[in-house]
C-alpha positions as CSV (number, residue, x, y, z in Angstrom):
1,M,-51.0,35.5,26.0
2,K,-52.1,36.7,22.5
3,K,-55.0,38.4,24.1
4,G,-52.6,40.1,26.5
5,I,-50.3,41.6,23.8
6,S,-53.3,42.8,21.8
7,L,-54.6,44.7,24.8
8,V,-51.1,46.2,25.3
9,L,-50.9,47.4,21.7
10,V,-54.5,48.8,21.9
11,G,-53.5,50.6,25.1
12,M,-50.5,52.0,23.4
13,L,-52.5,53.4,20.5
14,A,-55.3,54.6,22.8
15,A,-52.7,56.7,24.6
16,G,-52.3,58.7,21.4
17,S,-51.1,62.2,21.7
18,L,-51.8,62.3,25.4
19,V,-48.2,61.5,26.2
20,G,-46.6,64.6,24.6
21,C,-43.8,65.7,26.7
22,G,-45.3,65.3,30.1
23,S,-48.9,66.6,29.9
24,K,-48.3,69.4,32.3
25,P,-51.3,70.0,34.7
26,A,-53.2,73.2,34.2
27,E,-52.2,74.6,37.6
28,Q,-48.5,74.6,36.7
29,S,-48.5,77.9,35.0
30,N,-45.6,79.9,36.6
31,S,-43.0,78.5,34.2
32,G,-41.6,81.9,33.5
33,G,-41.0,82.8,37.1
34,S,-38.1,82.1,39.5
35,S,-35.7,79.3,38.7
36,Q,-36.2,78.0,42.3
37,P,-40.0,77.6,42.6
38,A,-41.6,77.2,46.0
39,P,-44.5,74.7,45.5
40,S,-47.5,75.1,47.7
41,N,-47.3,71.5,48.9
42,S,-43.6,71.8,49.9
43,S,-44.2,70.7,53.5
44,S,-46.8,68.0,52.6
45,G,-46.1,65.0,54.7
46,G,-43.2,66.7,56.3
47,E,-44.7,68.0,59.5
48,K,-43.3,66.8,62.8
49,S,-44.6,63.4,63.7
50,G,-43.9,63.6,67.4
51,G,-41.2,65.1,69.6
52,A,-37.5,64.5,68.7
53,G,-36.4,64.0,72.2
54,N,-35.8,60.3,71.8
55,I,-34.4,60.4,68.3
56,E,-30.9,59.1,68.0
57,E,-28.1,61.2,66.5
58,T,-26.8,59.9,63.1
59,T,-25.8,61.1,59.7
60,I,-27.5,60.1,56.4
61,A,-25.3,60.3,53.2
62,V,-27.3,60.9,50.0
63,G,-25.6,60.6,46.6
64,H,-26.9,61.5,43.1
65,A,-25.4,61.8,39.6
66,T,-26.7,65.2,38.5
67,S,-25.5,68.7,39.1
68,D,-26.1,70.7,42.3
69,S,-27.4,73.7,40.3
70,E,-30.5,75.5,41.4
71,T,-32.5,73.9,38.5
72,S,-31.3,70.4,39.2
73,H,-34.3,68.2,40.2
74,Y,-32.3,65.6,42.1
75,Q,-30.6,68.3,44.1
76,A,-34.0,69.9,44.8
77,Y,-35.2,66.5,46.1
78,A,-32.2,65.9,48.3
79,A,-32.2,69.4,49.7
80,K,-35.9,69.2,50.6
81,F,-35.3,65.7,52.2
82,K,-32.4,67.2,54.2
83,E,-34.5,70.2,55.3
84,L,-37.4,68.1,56.6
85,V,-35.3,65.4,58.3
86,E,-33.1,67.9,60.1
87,K,-36.0,70.1,61.1
88,N,-38.1,67.2,62.4
89,T,-35.3,65.7,64.4
90,D,-34.2,69.1,65.9
91,G,-30.9,68.7,64.1
92,K,-30.0,65.4,65.7
93,V,-29.9,63.7,62.3
94,K,-27.7,65.4,59.7
95,V,-28.1,64.8,55.9
96,E,-25.0,65.0,53.7
97,I,-25.6,65.5,50.0
98,H,-23.1,64.3,47.5
99,P,-24.0,65.5,43.9
100,N,-22.3,65.5,40.5
101,G,-21.6,61.7,40.6
102,E,-18.8,62.3,43.1
103,L,-19.7,58.9,44.7
104,G,-19.8,57.1,41.3
105,G,-22.3,56.4,38.6
106,E,-25.9,55.4,39.3
107,R,-25.4,51.7,39.2
108,E,-22.4,52.0,41.5
109,M,-24.3,54.0,44.0
110,I,-27.2,51.6,44.0
111,E,-24.8,48.7,44.6
112,A,-23.3,50.8,47.5
113,V,-26.7,51.3,49.0
114,Q,-27.3,47.5,48.7
115,L,-24.0,46.8,50.5
116,G,-24.7,49.5,53.1
117,T,-21.6,51.5,52.2
118,L,-23.9,54.4,51.1
119,D,-27.0,55.3,52.9
120,A,-29.2,56.5,50.1
121,T,-29.4,57.6,46.5
122,I,-31.9,59.2,44.2
123,T,-31.4,57.7,40.8
124,S,-33.0,57.1,37.4
125,S,-34.9,53.8,36.9
126,G,-32.5,52.6,34.2
127,P,-30.2,50.5,36.4
128,V,-32.9,49.5,38.9
129,G,-33.9,46.5,36.7
130,N,-30.6,44.8,37.6
131,F,-31.9,44.7,41.3
132,A,-35.6,44.4,40.8
133,P,-36.4,42.9,37.3
134,L,-40.1,43.9,37.5
135,S,-39.1,47.6,37.4
136,N,-38.2,47.1,33.7
137,A,-41.9,47.1,33.0
138,F,-42.1,50.8,33.7
139,D,-39.7,51.5,30.9
140,F,-41.7,50.5,27.8
141,P,-42.1,53.3,25.2
142,F,-45.3,55.3,25.2
143,L,-46.7,53.3,28.2
144,F,-47.9,56.0,30.4
145,R,-50.7,58.3,29.2
146,D,-49.6,61.3,31.2
147,K,-48.0,62.1,34.5
148,P,-51.1,61.5,36.7
149,H,-51.3,58.0,35.2
150,A,-47.7,57.4,36.1
151,Y,-48.2,58.7,39.7
152,K,-51.2,56.5,40.2
153,V,-49.2,53.4,39.1
154,L,-46.0,54.2,41.0
155,D,-47.6,55.4,44.2
156,G,-50.0,52.4,44.3
157,E,-49.9,48.7,44.4
158,L,-47.9,48.2,41.2
159,G,-45.1,50.4,42.6
160,D,-45.2,48.5,45.8
161,E,-44.7,45.2,43.9
162,V,-41.4,46.6,42.7
163,N,-40.6,47.9,46.1
164,K,-40.9,44.4,47.6
165,Q,-38.4,43.0,45.0
166,L,-36.0,45.8,46.0
167,E,-36.4,45.1,49.7
168,S,-35.7,41.4,49.1
169,V,-32.1,42.4,48.0
170,G,-31.4,44.8,50.8
171,I,-32.7,48.1,49.2
172,K,-35.7,50.1,50.5
173,N,-37.4,52.4,48.1
174,L,-38.9,55.2,50.1
175,A,-40.5,57.1,47.3
176,W,-40.9,57.3,43.5
177,A,-39.7,60.7,42.6
178,E,-39.5,61.9,39.0
179,N,-37.2,62.4,36.0
180,G,-40.1,62.9,33.6
181,F,-40.8,62.1,30.0
182,R,-37.6,61.6,28.1
183,N,-36.6,63.5,24.9
184,M,-34.0,62.9,22.2
185,T,-31.1,65.2,21.4
186,N,-28.3,64.8,18.9
187,S,-25.6,66.7,17.1
188,K,-26.4,65.6,13.5
189,H,-29.9,66.6,12.4
190,P,-33.5,66.9,13.6
191,I,-35.3,63.7,14.5
192,I,-38.8,63.6,13.2
193,K,-39.4,59.9,12.3
194,P,-37.5,56.6,13.2
195,E,-35.6,56.6,9.9
196,D,-33.9,59.8,11.1
197,L,-32.1,57.8,13.8
198,K,-30.5,55.4,11.4
199,G,-26.8,55.2,12.2
200,I,-27.1,57.7,15.1
201,K,-24.9,56.6,18.0
202,I,-27.2,57.4,20.9
203,R,-26.4,56.9,24.6
204,T,-29.0,55.0,26.6
205,M,-29.3,53.9,30.2
206,E,-28.2,50.3,31.1
207,N,-31.7,49.1,30.4
208,K,-32.7,46.3,28.0
209,I,-36.1,47.8,27.1
210,H,-34.5,51.1,26.2
211,L,-31.7,49.4,24.2
212,D,-34.2,47.2,22.2
213,S,-36.5,50.2,21.6
214,F,-33.7,52.3,20.0
215,K,-32.5,49.3,17.9
216,E,-36.1,49.1,16.5
217,Y,-36.0,52.8,15.7
218,G,-32.8,52.2,13.7
219,A,-30.3,53.9,16.0
220,A,-27.0,52.4,17.3
221,P,-27.7,52.5,21.1
222,T,-24.8,52.6,23.5
223,P,-25.3,52.0,27.2
224,M,-23.2,54.3,29.3
225,A,-23.0,55.6,32.8
226,F,-24.4,59.1,33.1
227,T,-21.2,60.4,34.6
228,E,-19.4,59.7,31.3
229,L,-22.1,61.2,29.0
230,F,-21.2,64.8,28.6
231,T,-17.6,64.1,27.7
232,S,-18.6,61.3,25.3
233,M,-20.9,63.7,23.4
234,Q,-18.2,66.4,23.5
235,Q,-15.6,64.0,22.0
236,G,-18.0,62.4,19.5
237,V,-18.0,59.0,21.1
238,V,-21.8,59.2,20.8
239,D,-23.9,61.5,18.6
240,G,-26.8,61.9,21.0
241,Q,-28.7,60.9,24.0
242,E,-32.2,60.8,25.5
243,N,-33.2,62.3,28.8
244,P,-35.9,64.4,30.4
245,L,-35.7,68.2,30.2
246,S,-34.9,68.2,33.9
247,V,-31.6,66.5,33.0
248,I,-30.8,67.9,29.6
249,V,-30.9,71.6,30.5
250,P,-29.4,71.8,34.1
251,N,-26.5,69.7,32.8
252,K,-26.0,72.0,29.9
253,F,-26.2,69.4,27.1
254,Y,-27.0,72.3,24.8
255,E,-23.2,73.0,24.8
256,V,-22.6,69.7,22.9
257,Q,-26.0,69.0,21.3
258,K,-27.7,71.0,18.5
259,Y,-31.1,69.3,18.0
260,M,-33.8,68.3,20.5
261,T,-37.1,66.5,19.8
262,L,-39.7,66.7,22.5
263,S,-40.6,63.1,21.9
264,G,-41.8,62.0,25.4
265,H,-41.0,58.4,24.3
266,F,-40.4,57.0,27.8
267,Y,-41.6,58.1,31.2
268,S,-38.7,57.9,33.7
269,P,-39.3,57.7,37.5
270,A,-36.6,58.4,40.0
271,P,-36.7,56.1,43.0
272,F,-35.2,57.3,46.3
273,L,-33.3,54.1,47.4
274,F,-32.2,53.6,51.0
275,S,-30.0,51.0,52.6
276,K,-32.4,48.5,54.3
277,S,-29.8,47.7,56.9
278,K,-29.4,51.4,57.8
279,F,-33.2,52.0,57.8
280,D,-33.9,48.9,59.9
281,G,-31.4,50.2,62.5
282,F,-33.4,53.4,63.1
283,S,-35.9,53.7,65.9
284,P,-39.6,53.6,64.8
285,E,-39.8,57.3,65.4
286,L,-36.9,58.1,63.1
287,Q,-38.2,55.6,60.5
288,K,-41.4,57.5,60.3
289,I,-39.7,60.9,60.0
290,V,-37.4,59.6,57.2
291,E,-40.4,58.0,55.3
292,D,-42.5,61.1,55.7
293,A,-39.7,63.4,54.5
294,A,-39.0,61.1,51.5
295,K,-42.6,61.3,50.3
296,A,-42.9,65.1,50.9
297,A,-39.7,65.6,48.9
298,R,-41.2,63.5,46.1
299,D,-44.2,65.8,45.9
300,Y,-42.0,68.9,46.0
301,E,-39.7,67.6,43.3
302,R,-42.5,66.6,40.9
303,E,-43.9,70.1,41.1
304,F,-40.4,71.6,40.9
305,I,-40.0,70.0,37.5
306,A,-43.4,70.9,36.3
307,N,-42.9,74.6,37.2
308,L,-39.6,74.7,35.3
309,E,-40.7,72.8,32.2
310,E,-41.2,75.8,29.9
311,K,-38.2,77.6,31.3
312,Y,-36.1,74.5,30.5
313,I,-37.3,74.6,26.8
314,Q,-36.6,78.4,26.5
315,T,-33.1,78.0,28.1
316,A,-32.3,75.3,25.5
317,K,-33.5,77.6,22.7
318,D,-31.6,80.6,24.1
319,N,-28.4,78.5,24.0
320,G,-28.8,77.6,20.4
321,M,-30.7,74.3,20.3
322,E,-33.3,73.7,17.6
323,V,-36.3,72.3,19.4
324,L,-39.0,70.2,17.7
325,T,-42.3,70.2,19.7
326,A,-44.4,67.1,20.3
327,S,-46.7,68.1,17.4
328,E,-43.8,68.4,15.0
329,Y,-42.5,64.8,15.1
330,D,-44.2,61.6,13.9
331,Q,-45.2,60.0,17.2
332,E,-47.4,57.5,15.5
333,A,-44.5,56.1,13.5
334,F,-42.5,55.7,16.7
335,R,-45.4,53.9,18.4
336,K,-45.6,51.5,15.4
337,A,-41.8,50.9,15.6
338,S,-42.2,50.1,19.3
339,E,-44.6,47.2,18.9
340,P,-41.9,44.5,18.4
341,V,-40.4,45.5,21.8
342,Y,-43.8,44.8,23.5
343,K,-44.0,41.5,21.7
344,K,-40.5,40.4,22.6
345,Y,-41.1,40.8,26.3
346,E,-44.7,39.7,26.4
347,A,-44.0,36.5,28.4
348,E,-41.9,38.3,30.9
349,Y,-43.8,41.5,31.5
350,G,-47.1,41.3,29.5
351,E,-49.4,40.8,32.5
352,F,-47.8,43.6,34.5
353,V,-47.9,46.0,31.6
354,K,-51.6,45.2,31.1
355,K,-52.2,46.2,34.7
356,I,-50.3,49.5,34.1
357,L,-52.4,50.2,31.0
358,D,-55.6,49.3,32.9
359,T,-54.9,51.7,35.8
360,K,-57.3,54.6,35.7
């Protein structure tokens, strides 16, 4: 496997500055417009796939941990899914959305989906490794070159490999939606190089790759449910956290965090997980409507985030955050500090990581 790890590290270095904070595609230029963008592909995959005359009446409960504000990406996903399912079933299927972690933290909701006590959840990838270990491979630092690279991996055969693991434990992943590239915030001082994280208590997801990465950077990582995070930062239980802009700003972390570095250190997908027992109980017609709606909502949500990226940054600045751009921090030093994490997990994930890096 020595050859494998060398290829991994070469791939990391080759990615260079392409990661940035998400490599926003050129067409996503209306960042200063409405806070509720209407992407041109909002109905993609969501057209009616046949009459709804034979569709059974049912209710689908969808939970998520983020806010229900108009700039919340999870809420945008759930709302689009609801719109398409209800439209394409002529209202026979109702979708109930439960935001703000009212049904529990992300791991609790995934467990509920697995047990069949919750129908669906859109979640970060952090806790997913507890149910499908291969999904941890998506969480290595500086792994994805840009968003199109991530989409090619997640929407293709490699994403399907993780989906099969999930299905084997009673969970059906209908789509890989998005959180985006993750960025560091804290209440102490600007983070420019790994040494700046020394002694910083930083909340991470319940993910072993993330924990080990921040240990290598010199921080004191603390896994914690998202629902506990704001209060923990407010009370000084942790000094900082790392999340995409789509989480940091809609959840008003600027109220308890002073400094943000647009580090783009991890790319974070957001799987839409469905109870397999619930899905298998649907008629084939309803299964197709639900699957099509999940994929259309994925495309809508990805563009929703991209359209708001610059607005998120400006909102953070307007609310007193000091923001370091991707060009102002030492990305190369963080890449170097990440190498031991790749080496530690080479036997477990090396081949799969190589496939990700080789994806064009």
